N, C-alpha and C positions, 0 to 999 in steps of 0.2 A: 549594702551587702553586709551581712553579719559575720563577725569574726568567729571562726570555729575554735573551740577550746578543748583541751585534752580532758576527758572526763576523769582520768586518773589523778589529775592535779586538783586538790581541794582549794577552794577560795579561802583566803585568810578570814579569821573570825571577825576582824574589824577592818573597815576600809582604810587604805593608806592615803594620807593627806600630805601633799607636798607643801613646801614653804610658800610657793606662789599661791596655792589655794588659801592658805591661812591669812596672808597679808593682803589679799585682794580686797579693795574697798567695797563696802556694801552700798547699795542704792539707798535712796532716801526712805523708801518703804521699808527696807530691811532694818535700817538704823532706828526707825520709829517703832519697830516691832521687835522688842528684845526676845520675844519667844522664838521668832523666826531666826534671829541671829544665833540664839542658843542652839536651835535645831541644826543649824548649818555647821557649827564648829564644835559641838559638844563631843563628837566622836573621837576627836584627837586628844582628849584629856585622859583617856584610859590607855593602859599598856596593851600592845598588840597580842601579848601572850596571856592576858587575863582570861578568866573563865566566866561562866554565867553569873557567878556571885558578884563579880566586879562591875557588872553592867549597871548603869544608872537606874534609879527607881522610876517607877511609872509616874510618880508625882513630879519628878524633876524633868520629865520629857514633855514636849509640847502637848498641851491639852486638846488643841483643836485638831481636827482631821481634815483630810483632803476633801471629803464629801461636804464639809461645812463651807467650802469656798464656792462662790457663784460660778467659777470656771469648771466645777466638777460635773457640769452637765455637758457631755461631749456632743450631744445632738446639735447644739448650735454651731459647733465647728465642723461637724460632719457635713453640713450643707455647703461649706466652703472648700473643704479639702476631701480628696479621694485618696484612698490608700491602696497600695499594692498587696499588703498583707491581708489575708483572710483567715482569721483565727476564730475558732468556735468559742462561744461564751463559756462552755464547760471547761475549757482548757486555761482560762484566765486565772491569774493569781488573785485569789479573793483578798489576800492581805493588802495587795497594792491598790485595790479598788475601794474596798469597804473599810479597811482598817486605818488606823492613825499612823503617823510617821513612826511612832515608837514601835508599833506592831510590825511595821515594815522592817525596821531595823532589827527587831528580834528575829523575825522570819529569816532575814539575810544572815544573821550571825549563826543561827543554830540549824539551819536547813542546808543540807549538802546534796539533795536529790532534785533540786529545782532545775527545770529545763530553761537555760538562759538563752536558747536560740529562738524561743517563742516570745515575742513582745506584743502585748495587747494593743489594740487600736487606741484605746483610751489613754494609755501611757504615752504613746507617740504623739497623740493630739495634745496631751498635757505638756509634753516637752516643747513642742512648737509654741504653745501658748505661753509658757514660761519665757522662752526666748524673745517672743514678740513683746512681752511686758517687762523684759529686763529683770526678771525675778530669778536671780542667780541662786538664792538659797534653795528654793523648791527644786530648781533644775539640778543642783548638786545632789540633793537627796535622791532624786529620781535616777540620776546617772549612777549613783552608788548602788542603787537597787538593780538597775538595768544598764550596765555599761555598754551594751551593744546598741543602745539608742543612737550613739554618735555615728554608727555605720548604717543606720536606716535612712531611707529617703521616701519622699512622697511620689505621687504618680508623675510629677514633672521632673523627677530626678534630683530635687533639692534636698540637701542634707541640713542638719541643724545649723552648721556653721554658715551656710548660705543665708539662712534667715537672720542670723546674728550680724553678718556683714551688711546685709541689706538695711537693717535698722541702725547699724553703726554702734552696737553695744560692745565696747572693747572688753569689758569684764566677762561677758558671756563668751566672747571669742577666746580669751585666755583660758576660761574654764573648759571649754570644749577641746581646745588643743591639749590641755593638760590631761584630759580624759581620753586622749588618743585620736581626736579628730584630725584628719589630713587637710591642711590649709590649701593644698593643690587639687583637691577632689573636684572634678567637673560634674555638672548636672547633665541632663539629657541633651541640652543644646551645646554642651561642651564648655559652658561658662564656669570658670573657676571663681572662687571668692574674690580674687583680684579683679576679674571682669565685672562682677556685680558691684564692687565698691566704686568702680569708675562710672558704671551706668547709673548708680544712685547718688553719685557725687559725694561719697563718704570719704573725704580726703584723710580724715583721722584714721579710719579703718584701713584705708589703703596703706598709709605709713606704718600702721601697726602690723599689717600682714607682711609687709616687706621686712620689718624687724624680726618677725617670726620665721623668716626664711622662705617665703613664698617664691616660686619660680615665675618671674615676670615675662618669660618668653614662651609660655604655654599658649597655644592658639585654640580658639573655639572651633565649632564645626564649620564655620565659614572661613577658617584659616586666619582670623584676625587675632592678633596679640593685644594685650591691654594697651600698649602704646598706640596701636592703630585705632582702638576703640576710643581712646581719649581724643585723638585727632578728629575722628568723625563727629564726636560730640562737642568739639571745640572747648574741651575742659582743660584750660591752661594750667590750673593748679595741680590737677592730677598728673598731667604730662610732666610738669616740672618736678613733681615728687618722684615720678618714675625715673626720670633722667638723672635725678640727684642721688637717689638712694639705691637704685638697682643697676646691675650691669646689663645693659641692653644694647643690642646692635641696632642703631638708629636706621640703618638701611635694610633691615630684615624684611623679606617679602611677606605680605599678608594676603588678603582676599584677592583672587585673580592675579597674584604676583605683584600687586601694588605695594609701594612703600608708604611710609607715613606721609610723605609729601603728596602722593596720589590721593590719600584719604582727605587731606586738607583741601586740595583743589576740588575734589568731588563734592564736598560739603561746604565749600567756601569758608573754611575755618581759618580766619585771618590770624587770630592770636596764636594758635598752635603752629601755623605756618611760619610766623616770625621766630617762634621758639626753636623749631627744628632747623631753620636756616641758620640761626645763631649757633646751633650745635654742629653745623657742618654737614648737613644731609646732602646727598648726591642728587642734584636736580636733573641729571642726565641719565638716571636709571629708569629703564622701561619696565612695564608690567608684563604679564604673560602674553598679551596680544600685541606687544610692541609699541605701546603708546607711552609718550613721555608725560611728565606732569603738566607741561604747558598744553598738551592736547586735551588732557582730562579737564583742565580749567576752562578751555574754550568750549568743549562739548557740554560741560555742566553749567555754562554761563557764569562762572565764578570770575567776574571781571576784577574784583579786588585782589584775588589771589594771583591772577595773571599780571596785574600791575606790580605786585610785590616781587614776583619772579623776575620780571624784566628789570626792575630796579636792582634786585640782587645780582642779576647778570651784569648790569652796568657797573655796579660796585666791585664785583669780582674782577671784571676786565680792567677796571681802573687800577685795582690793587695788583694786577699782574699775576694772580693766583689761578690755579686750576679749580676744578669743580670740587667744592667741599674742602678747599685747601689743598687739593691734589695738584701736582705739577706734572702729571703724566701727559704723554703726547696726545692721547685721545681727548683729554679734557681741553687742551689747547685748540685742537681741531674743531671741537664743538663750539667753542667760543668764537672761532673765526667764522663758523657757519651761521652764527646768530641763533638765539633760542627761538625767535619768532618764526624763522624759516626752517626749523628742524623738522625733517620728515619722519613719520612713523613707519611701521612695517609695511603699510599699504602705499607709502609714498606721499601721504597727505600732510600738508602743513597746517598750521593754525588757521590760516585764511580759508583753506578748503573746508575745515570743520565749522568755521564761523558761518561761511556761506551756506553750508548744508543745513545748519541749524536755523538760518534765517534771522539771526540776532543782529539787527542793524548797528546797535551800539558796540557789539563785539567786533563787527566787521570794520567799523570806523576806527576802533582802537588798534586793530591789527594793521590797518593801512597806515595809521599815523605812526606806528612803531616800525615801519619798514618792511611789511610783508610784500613778498614778490608776487605780483598779480599773474605773471606768466609762468609761475612754477607748476610743474606737471606731476601728477601722481603716477603710480606704476602703469596705468593704462592710458597715460597721456591725456588725462582730463585736467584742465586748468580750472581755476575758480570761476571763470566765465562760463565754462561748460556746465559746472554745477548750478550756477544761477539760471542758465537757460533751461536746464532740465527741470528745475523747481518752478519756473515760470514767474520768478520774482523780478518784476520790472524795476522796482526801487533798488534792489540789491545790484542788479546788472547796471543800472545807471550809476551807482556809486563806483563800481569797478571800472567802467569805461571812462568816467569823468576823472578818475584819479590820475591817470596818465594818458591824456588824449593822443600823445604821439605813438602809443603802442596799440591803438584801437584796431588798426587794419590787421596787424599780425594776430591779435587776440581773436578777432572775428573770423579770420581765415584759417586759424589753427585747427587741426583735425586730431582726433584721438586714434586709437588703434583700429577702430572700425571704420575710420575715414569720415567720421561725423564732425561737422562744424557745429558751433553753438546754434546755428539756424536749423540744422538737422535735428538736434535734440529738442528744440522748441516746437517744431512742427510734429515731431514724433509723439509728443505728449499733448498735442492739440492746444498749445498756448497761442491763441490768435493775436492777443494784444502784444505779447512779447515778440511774436513773429513780425508784426508790423513795426515794432520798435527797432528790431535788428535790421530790417530792410531799410529803415530810415537812416540807420547808422552805416549804411552801405555794406551790409553783410552780403557776400557773394551767394547768388541764388542758383547757380548752375554747377556747383561743385558736386562731384559724384563720390559716393562712398565706395567701399570695397565690393558691393554688389552692383555698382553702376547706377545707383539711385540718386537722383538729385533730391533736394528737399521736397519738391512737388511729388515726385514718384514715391518717396518714402512716406509722405503724409497720405498718399493714396493707398499704399499697402496697409497702413495703420488705421485706415478709415477715419482719419482726422479731418472731418469735413470743414470745420471752421478754418483750420490752417490752410487747407486746399483752396478754399474760396479767397482767402487773403492773398495767397501766392499768385493765383490767377489774376486777381485784381491788380496786383503790383507788377504784372507782366511776366510771370514765369513762363518758360518755354514748354508748351504742350507737346511739342514734337521730340522732346528728349527721349532717348532710348537707354534701357539698362543693358547689362551684359548679355541678356538673352534676346536683345533686340525687341523688347516689348515696350510699347508706348503707354501713355497714361490711361488710354481707353482699355487696353488689355488688362492692366493691373487693376483698374477700377472694377472691371467685370469679375476678374478672378477673386478679388478680396471682398467683393460685395459693397464697394463704396458707392455704386450707382443706385443703391436702394434709397439713398437720399435724393429726393427730386430736385433740390436746389443745385447740387453739384451736376446732376445729369443735364439739367437745363443749361447750366453754365457751359458745359462742354459742347452741347448741341449748337449753342449760339456762337461758338468760337469759329473763326474763319478756317481753321485746320481740321474741322470735324470730318469733312468728306475724305480727306487724306488719311485720317486716323482709322476710318472704317475699313478701308481697303488694304491697309498695311498688314504684312505677315511678319511673325517673329521667326526666330531661327528654326523653329519646329514646323513652320509652314502654316501655323494657325492664324486665322483672322479673328477679329472681334466677334463675328457671328459664331465661330467655333466655340469660343468660351461662353458666349451667351446661351447657346443651345445646350451646352454641357451643364450649365447652371440650373436647368430645369424650370420648374414653376416659379422660382424666386426671380428669375431673369426673363420671364415671359414678356413683360412690357418692353424691356430692352431689346429682346429679339424682334418684336414687331416693329419697334422704331428703326432698328437696323435694316430690316427688310424694306421698310418704307423709304429708307435713305439710299436704297440701291445695293445693299449687300448681296453678294452672289452665292447661291446655294451649291454651285458646282465647284467651288474652290476646294481643293484637297490639301490636306496637311502632309507631313512627311510620311505618315503611315497610309496615305491615300484615302483618308477618311473625309467624307463630306460632313457638313453640319448635320445632315439627316442621319448619318451613322451615329454621331454623338447623341443626338436627340433620341434615337431608338434605344441606345444603351441606357440613357437616363430614364426613359419610360414616361415622359411627360406627353400625354396625348395632345394637349393644347399646343405645345410647341411643334409637334409633328404636323398637326393640322395647319398651323401657320406656315410651315415650310412647304407643305404640299399644296397650299393655296396659290403658290407662284408657279410659273411655267418651268423655270429652272429647277424648282423643287421637285416637280414631277419627273423631270429628266434624271435627277439624281437618285430616284427610287430604285433603279436597277443598276446603279454604279457599284463596281466592286472595289474593295479596299486592297491592301497589299497581300492579303490572304485569300482574295477572291470572294469575300463575303459581302453580300448586299445588306442593306438595312434590315431586311427581313431576317437574315441569318443572325444579325446582331441582336435584334429584339428577341428572337427565340432563344438565343444563348443566355440572355439575361432575364428570362422568364417574364417578359413584358407582354402579357397576353392581349391587353387592349391595343397596344401598338401593333402587334401582329395582325389582329383582326382589322385594324384600320388600313394597314399596308395591303393586306389581301383584298380588301374591299376596293382599294384604289388601283388594283391590277398588278401588284408585284408578282414576279415570276418565281417558280419553285426550282430555280436552277441550283446546281451544285457549286460548292466552293472548291478551292484548290485541293483539298483533302478528299473530295468526293462526297462530302456530307451534304445532306439536304437540311432544310430548316427543322424537320422532324428529328434528325440526329441531334442537333444542338438543343432542342427543347427537351428531349429525353435525357441528355447528359446533364442539363440544368435541373431536371426533376420537376418541371412545371406541368402538372396534369392538365390545367386549364389551357395552356398553350398547345399541348398535344391534341386536345379535343378540337381546338380551333383549326389547327393545320389539317387534321384528318377529316374534319367536317368540310373543308374546302377541297381536299385532294386525298382520296383514300388509296390511290395507286402507289404512294410512296411508303406505305407501311412496311413493306418488305425490301425497300431499297437498301443496297449495300454500298458502303464507301470503298475507297481504294484498298482498305485493309480487309474487306469482306465482312465488316461488322454492320449489323442492322441497328435500328433504334432500340430494339429489345436488348441487344448486347450492351449498349451504353447505359441503359437504365439499370440493368443488373449489375454492371461494373461499379456504378456510383451509388448503389444501395437505395434506389428510389422505388420503394415498394408500390406506391400508388400507380406510378407509370407502368411498372411491370404488370400489375394486375390489369390495367386498362388495355395494354397492348395484347396480352394473352386473351382477354375477353373479346378483343376485336379480331381474333383468329390470325394473329401474326404467325408466320411460318417459323419453324424451328430449323434454322439453317446454320451452317458452319462458316467460320471466318477463314481467312487465308491460312491460318495455322491449324485448321481442323477443329477448332473449339466451338462448342455450343454456348449459349448464353448461361447455362447452368454452371459451367466451369468458372465463370466470373461471379456468379451469385453465391455459390456455396463456399464461402470463405468466412473467416472469423469476423472480419470487419463489415460484412454485408449480411448481418443477421436479419434485418427487416425484409430485404428482398428475398432471402431464402425462405422466410416464413410465408411470404406472399405466394411464392411459387408452390409451396407444399399445400397451401390451403386452396389453391385454384382448382377449378373443375377439370382442367386439362392435365392434372398431375399424372393420371394413369397413362395418358398419351406420352408423356415424357418418359415414364418408366418403360413403356413398351418400346420406345425408340432407343433408349440408352442403357437398358438393363444389362446387356451382355457386351458392353464396350468398356474401354478404359476410362470413360467419363460417367460411369454409373452413379446416379445421384444419391443412391442409398449409401454407397461406400464413401462418397465425399461428405455426406452429412455426418456419418459416424466418425470420420477422421477429423473433420474441421469443426463441425458444430454439433456435438453430441446432444446438446440440450434440446434440439429439435426432433430427436428420435421419437419421443412420446407423441408429438403431434402427428407424425407419420403413422404411428400405430393407431392413434385415435381415429384416423380417417376410415379405418376398416371396422369400426364399432358403431352400430346404430342403436338408438334407443327408441322404444315405443311405450306409450302410456305414461302415467304419472308415477314418479319414483315413490310416492307415498301410498300407492294403491297396489292391490295384488296383480293387476294387469300389466304391471311394469315389466318389460323384457329388454334384454340386450342381445343384439345380433352381431356376430363377428363375420365381416364380409371380406375375408382374405382371398381375393380372386386368384392369387398366385398359387394357392394350395387347393385349387379345385380338383385337380387330378388325384392328389393324395387323399382328399376327402372322399371322392368316388371310390377309390380303391379300398379305403377303410370300410366303407359300406359293403363292398363286395366280399371282402375277407370276413367281415362280421357275419353276413348272411350265410355264406357257404360253410364257414366253420360251425355255425349254429346248426345248419341243416345236417351236416355230417355227424355232429355230436348227437343230434336227435335220432338219426338213423341207428347209431350204436346203442342208444337207449332202447329203441324199439327192438333191436336184436337181443338185448338183454332179456326182455320180457318174452320174446318168441323162442329163443334157444335155451334160456335158463342157465344152468351151470356150465353147459358146454361153451358158452361165450367166454368164460373166464379161464378155460383150459389153454387158450392161445394167448401168449404174451403180446402178440401184435395188437390184439384188441385193447389191452391196457394202454399200450403206447399210443395208439390212434386216439383213444378217448382223452388222454392227457394233452396231445397235440392240439386237438380241436378246442379243448377248454382254455388252454393258454392263449391260442390265437384269437379266440372270441373275446377274452378279457382284454387283450392288448388293443384290439380294434375298437372296442367300446371306450376304453380310456382315451384313445386318440381322438375319437369323435367328440368326447366331452372335454377335450383340452386339459385333461388331468396330466400335467407334465411335472413329475416329481422324481425323487430317488427310486421309488418302487417301479415307476413306469419304465425307467431306463433298464433296470434289472430284468423286468418282465419281458422287455423287448429283446434283450440278449438271449434269454431262455427260449423265447418263441422262435427266434431265428434258428437256433440250433435244432430244436425239435422239428421244425418244419422242413428244413433241408435234409435232416436225417430220415424223416418219414418219406421224403421224395426218393431217397436212395432205396428204401425198402420197396417202393413201387416200381423201381427199375428192374426188379426180378421178373416182371411180366414180359420184358422184351428179350428176344432170343439172343441178341448180340451181346448185351451187357449183363443179362440176368444171371448167367452162370458165375460171373465174377462177384456179383453181390452175394450170392449164396456161399461162394468160397470165402468171402470176407467174414461172414458171420461164423463159418466153420472154424476159421483160424482164430477168430476172437474167442470162440468157445474153448479151443485148445489152450489159448493164452490165459484165459480165466482159470483153468484148472491148475496151471503152474503159477498163478499169481501169488498164492499163499507162500510158496517157497521163496519167490523173489522178494516179497515184502519182508519176510522174516530175515533173509540175508541182509537186506538193506538196513533194517533196524539194528541188526547186530553190528553193522559198521558205523551207523550214524551216531548211536549213543556214545561210543568211545570218543569219537571226534568232539561231541558236545562237552564231554568231561575234560578233554585235553585242551580245547581252545577256550574254555569258559574263563572270563576275566573276573577279577574281584569287583565287588560293588564299591565303586569309588565314592559315591554319595554317602553310603552308610559309613564308610571309613572316615570321611571328612567330619561327620557328626560325632564321632567317638571322642572321648576325652583324650587329652594330649598324652597322658600316661599310657593309655591303652594303645594309642598309635605307636608309641616308641616300643612297647612290648611286642606288638605284632611285627614291627619292622626288624627287631632283633631276632625273632624266631623264624620268619618266613622271608625269603629273598624277594618274592613278589611284592609284599607289603613294604619292604625296605625301598624298593624301586619307586613305588607310589608315594611313599613318604618324602623321599628326596625330591621328586618332581613337584610335589605339592609345595614344598618349602621354597623351591625356585620360582614358583608362580606359573609353571607351565602345565598343560593338560596331559596327565600321564596315560589317559585312556585312548590316545590316538591309535587307530587301527585301520587296516585295509578294508574295503567294502566286503571282500570275501569272508574275512574273519567275523564280521558282524552277523553273518548268516548262521553262525554256530553258537549264538548266545542263548537260544531257546531250543528245547527238544524238537518242536515242530519244524522250525526253520532248519535245524540240522538234518532231519530226515528228508525234507524237501530238497535241500542242497545236495545231499548224498545221492538221491535219486537222479538229479540232474547230472552229477558226476558219473553215475553209472551209465548214462547214455552218451558219455564222451566229453561233457563240458567240465574238464578238470580244473582249468585256470591254475596250472601248477605253480606259476611264478607268484601269483598273489596269495595262494593258499599255503604253499610249503616253502618255496625258495625265499620269498621276501621275508616272512617272519623268522626264518632260520638265520638270515644274514643281517638283520637290521639292528642287532645289539639291544633289542628290547626284551626284557625279561617277561613281559606280559604276553606278547603276541605268540611266543612258543616257549612256554616255561618247561615243558617236558619233551625235548627234541628227540631223545632216543625212542621212547615209547611211541611218539607220534609217527616217526618214520617207519617203525615196524608195523603199526596199524595201517598206515597208508599202503605199504607193500601188500599186506594181506587183503586190503580192500581191492587193490588192482587185480589180484589173482582171482578173488571170488566174484566180485561184481561185474566188471567189464568183460573179463575173459570167460569165466565159467558159465555165467548166466547167458551171455551172448552166444557162446558155442552151444549151450543146451537148447536155446530157442531156435538157433539155426538148424541144429540136428533134427529137432522135432519137425520143423517146417519142411526140410528136405526129405526126411523119411516118410512123412505122412502126406506129402503133396499129392501123390497119385490117388490115395484113398479119398483124400478130401475132394479131389476133382470128380471122381466117380460118384461120391455121395452128393456132391453139388448138382450133378446132372440128374440124379434120381429125385432130389428135392425140387429141382426146377420143374420136372415132369409132374410131380405131385401138385405143386402150386398151380401149374397151368390147368390141370384137370379140375382143381377146385375152383379156379377162376371161371372156366367155361361152365361149370355146373351152376355157379351163382348167376351167370348171365342167362342160362337156360331157365332157371327158376324165376328170374325177374321178367323175362319176355312173355308177352301174351302167346297163347297157343297158335293163333292164326299167323302171327308174325314169325313165330318159330318155325311153322311149317313151310313158310316161304323161303327162309334162309337156310334151313337144315338140309343136309345131304346125306344119303345113305351109302354113298360110294366115295371112297377116298383112295386116291392114287398115291402110292408111296414111292419116293425117289430118294435113295440114300445119297448123301453128299458129305463132303468134308465138314460142312457146317452143322450137320446133324449130330446129336449126342451119340448116335450108334457107332460113330467112329471109335469109340472107346472100347468096343468089344474085340475079342481076339478072332483069329482066322477060324479056329475050330468052331466057335460060337456062330460065326457067320455061315459055315457049312451046315451046321445043324438047323439054322433058320431057313436056309435054302431047301433043305430036305423036308421042310414042313413039320419039324419036330415041335410038339406042343409043350414039351417039358423043358424048353429053354429057360435060362435064367432071366428074371424080370429086368435086370439091369441092361439087357441087350435090346430091349424093345425100343423101337424108334418112335418118335413123337407122332408121326401121322397115323400109325397103327393104334396108338393109345387114344387118339382123339375120337376113335369110334366108340369109346366108352360113353360119349354123350348120348348115344342112342338108347342106353339103358335107362331104366326108371330112376327117378331121383333118389328114392330111398335106397335102392341097391347100390347106386353109385356112391352115395355118402358113406354107406357102410364099408364099401371097398376102399375108399380113400382113407378112411380112418384106420383100417387094418394096415394099409400100406405105410401110413405115417408111423405107426407103432413099430413096424418092421424096419423102417429106414433108420431108426434111432440106434440100431445095432451096427457095429462095425462090419461083421460078417453075417450074411444072410444064410439062413438054414435052407439048404437046397430042397429038402422035402417040403418045407412050408411054402417055398416059392412055387413048386410044381402044383400044389393044391390051389394056390391063389390063382395061378395062370389058368388052371382047368376051370376054376369057378368063373373066371372072366369070360372064357369062351363058352 
């Protein structure tokens, strides 16, 4: 790492040389080369304040340059060293590479703009080369030029001082330290120069570094201090130097928490071990995993170190001192326990570790020095257990022969699992060791915590050789474990009978017949476990059947061997069982749930076993839940099994269990799409369960995506829609709610394609059957509207301008055009924004046109005519009403208008403050904005006055009675908001004026008009109705053929006045005049039956008469003279 320098501080013109630099001895090469010596020490001859004139001449400087040296070729070193710095060649200092040392010196003295943080590769290579060759002079010159070289390191993290220490060049070390090198600097492995000095056995460099003040307690990346490293390398000289010259804690922990004595014992460093013992190291200090040095020595096979430790213990005990000279109580206890029997954190002594390593020499040594053979570790393992587990006969022989009187207790001793040494030997299939232990009278019938004897344990571990040995030596085959299983049970369960030698040995034993028929605590015999083993135990099953095993035996769940074989699915095993008489009898035996082997095979998707059982005559009875084998097969999702069952018995396809569920219900519930499709194709009925649910209610769920897709794609989908469309189990609703991703599939069902998509004959048909009625009605509307519009077009050409004199014709033409366009867009499935708008317009026009046609009916026709008369009167007064409303709306718009808050926010701050000082409303906005709140909060009613259009619309609504007085006036007046009602006085005045003009004056005006004109409106409505009736009959007459007209026309009409007739509107005098036969009566008193005689007139005369009547009816008062002439003309 380069040291940063303050660029403001200029480097002195001459390098500063210390006294140590001057008196440092030169190497032989330097002394033989006076030029090099002169180059190294010439700089100190001049004063530090001298100028350029005081510099030595070029002749007195060294004449040779760096490029003249054979080491100036950096490519040779580049192949050996890789560097972290990557500096471009353009940035290199040319003086340091191509120039002489004098030129470099001159460049250093007179240049103040050089970048000292960039060091060239060649200079760093040169510095390492100078260090390795002990060329202190060249290195000094280079460090003067580039002082940051001492802080640079290679790719392995080594600094120049590391190279110097490795080579043992003390002069280079002093030079580097004097130039600022840190003697405690670690490399990438954490090795300090002190570590490297020990690793390279540079004792002089080690002593020199200690004199320079190196910290001897710094650890490397492994946690090892120099003292630990010296002990690992058995470097006695370095260790002595460290202990003599440096202040070091001799018991300091190192790698894995081990002390120096651990390092000595691990590497068998005898010399260093004696040194540290003489220095009083603690031999009872443990490492990080709780091991003492004696354990490390035994594990590493360091017999010499172990011997030294025991000798040291004996000497210490003789001297009466504690550990390391300590007299603590703990040390005395350790000595009393003896070092050789000291347990580690796992409770293992030196003998345990020696046995575990298999080192006979170490074992003998431990035994000779008093190791306790019966000592147990934390799990109650003795050394004998360790030896039995490893299978070392020789080791076990040494242990047992050491103290023959303890042999019985050692061989019968058990660990926490209840295992004796014999258990461990057979567990690891050590046959020779097993025989050896039995010869030593090791107990063969001791049970562990699972109740397993050595024979049973060997059987569970498939230790065939150990089993054969135990049987040979007379082990008890009738021994039972805690589950009452014998050796035959365990051998079948764990697969030990796959070995023919063991199976033969058991069959030849005298207890074999007894073993075959025994049951464990679960009621299972050996045949149960053999059939459950499937094809791997087929030979065993056949041998058991041949030995008389009974197929009718049931276990605790009342399962026979045939049930277990059906579950396993081994056809050969089932055939073997069915080949016996008792096997056929067990075919229809029920288990605890009432299931036969057929149910079991169907539930586990064993199609071949199901086929075999059906072929053998198995019945299709129900289980205790009322389920047939088809129910179990559908629940398991086995399509092949369902096919086999339905192929044998199709009557059970719609069978329901006690919950009312069919096989289709279970298939849909378990998301078995293939089974659902098969059952639907087989015409399974769609029935409800006990809760009233169809199978679709189970299928259309998020977790049953496949079953739902199968139902939608099935050909019976339309049948489901027809059945459940108008119920609470509608499948479309469930799909939309639960699985919306399937909606496109439903829509695609009603789209059919014909032709090649790449050719012009490609067509797409939408077959939405549910819209059949709407489609038919769309065609009807389209054709009828088009026909009526065509009729009006024909009338335009036939009547000419007379057609346009009647506004009803314009209206009817628009109605037919809009209805035709809407129907055509509906047929073409053009559903967009314009389609919806056109539909709304078509609805209004069609129904209003229907109201116009109601004028032809006597009962309601007069009211239709009255409605249009009133609308006409209202239209005349609409101008006044609109002007009054505008006069009230615009002031409200001005009074309730809020300032533009967004524009105010974008204003400069100075403009905001100016407006706030001038206008209270802006002051209120400014304060609210500064507080971070929204100042434009308002009621919904006030928001309707922010534009003129909305203000006029809201005022019109208020004129009809929708005042919303609280939200419009009272709330803004009392909310202390300056914006909602900034002008309260004027607003209240305008509101009172509005109340007087709009709701009161205009309403009274319209009511007065309606009341005063109602009689005249009613009379004119009657006349208009008569005129319309005459015109309608005239149109019918013109449209009917003459022969048909002659059949239905009548020349006599009997008139009968009634209250329903329009003639009730005439006065009594007019009635008297009519009774007298006066022909000058007013036309308004004519009754409808009398006017209908007008149909007998010619068409031309009738049309002219009706036109004249219409013109006269437009007047409010008829001229009596004109009426008499008209009546005379009629008659």
